[in-house]
C-alpha positions as CSV (number, residue, x, y, z in Angstrom):
1,M,-26.7,-31.7,-4.8
2,T,-28.8,-33.6,-2.2
3,E,-32.6,-33.1,-2.5
4,K,-34.4,-32.8,0.8
5,L,-37.6,-34.8,0.8
6,G,-40.5,-34.0,3.1
7,S,-43.9,-35.3,4.0
8,L,-46.9,-34.1,6.0
9,V,-48.0,-36.4,8.7
10,E,-51.4,-35.8,10.4
11,Y,-52.9,-37.6,13.4
12,V,-56.7,-37.6,13.6
13,H,-58.7,-38.7,16.6
14,R,-61.8,-40.6,15.7
15,Q,-64.6,-42.1,17.8
16,A,-66.9,-44.8,16.3
17,I,-69.4,-46.9,18.2
18,G,-67.9,-46.4,21.6
19,Q,-64.3,-47.1,20.4
20,Y,-61.5,-44.6,20.1
21,W,-59.1,-44.7,17.1
22,L,-56.0,-42.8,16.0
23,D,-55.9,-42.4,12.2
24,I,-52.6,-41.5,10.6
25,Y,-52.5,-39.7,7.2
26,V,-49.3,-39.1,5.3
27,D,-49.4,-36.5,2.5
28,R,-53.2,-36.5,2.8
29,G,-53.5,-40.3,2.2
30,H,-54.7,-42.7,4.9
31,W,-51.7,-44.6,6.0
32,A,-52.8,-46.5,9.2
33,A,-55.5,-46.8,11.9
34,L,-54.4,-47.5,15.4
35,G,-56.9,-48.9,17.8
36,P,-59.4,-49.5,19.0
37,F,-58.6,-47.9,22.4
38,A,-60.9,-48.4,25.4
39,T,-60.7,-44.7,26.5
40,P,-59.8,-41.3,25.0
41,T,-56.9,-41.3,27.5
42,E,-55.4,-44.5,26.0
43,R,-55.7,-43.0,22.6
44,Q,-54.0,-39.7,23.7
45,D,-51.2,-41.7,25.3
46,A,-50.6,-43.5,21.9
47,H,-50.8,-40.1,20.1
48,D,-48.2,-38.6,22.5
49,D,-45.9,-41.6,22.0
50,M,-46.1,-41.3,18.2
51,L,-45.3,-37.6,18.3
52,A,-42.4,-38.1,20.6
53,M,-41.0,-40.8,18.4
54,M,-41.4,-38.6,15.3
55,R,-39.9,-35.6,16.9
56,A,-36.9,-37.6,18.1
57,S,-36.1,-38.6,14.5
58,G,-35.9,-35.0,13.3
59,P,-39.2,-33.8,11.9
60,H,-40.6,-30.4,13.0
61,D,-44.1,-29.4,13.9
62,L,-45.7,-27.0,11.4
63,S,-46.5,-24.5,14.1
64,E,-42.8,-24.2,14.8
65,R,-41.8,-23.8,11.2
66,P,-44.8,-22.2,9.3
67,Q,-44.8,-22.6,5.5
């Protein structure tokens, strides 16, 4: 029997001293900080790219598959 493993990945937008960051948490633990980005739009573009990459590899958004 194959066990299916799962993780919860969260993307958090953070602003600090005029810089924009994208924090990534995996199973509630801080995994990475991307940035600084010059604008909120740059940060959103990085966020959108990360989501597209994750979705392409098979994970599902929680809103589509409520627990």
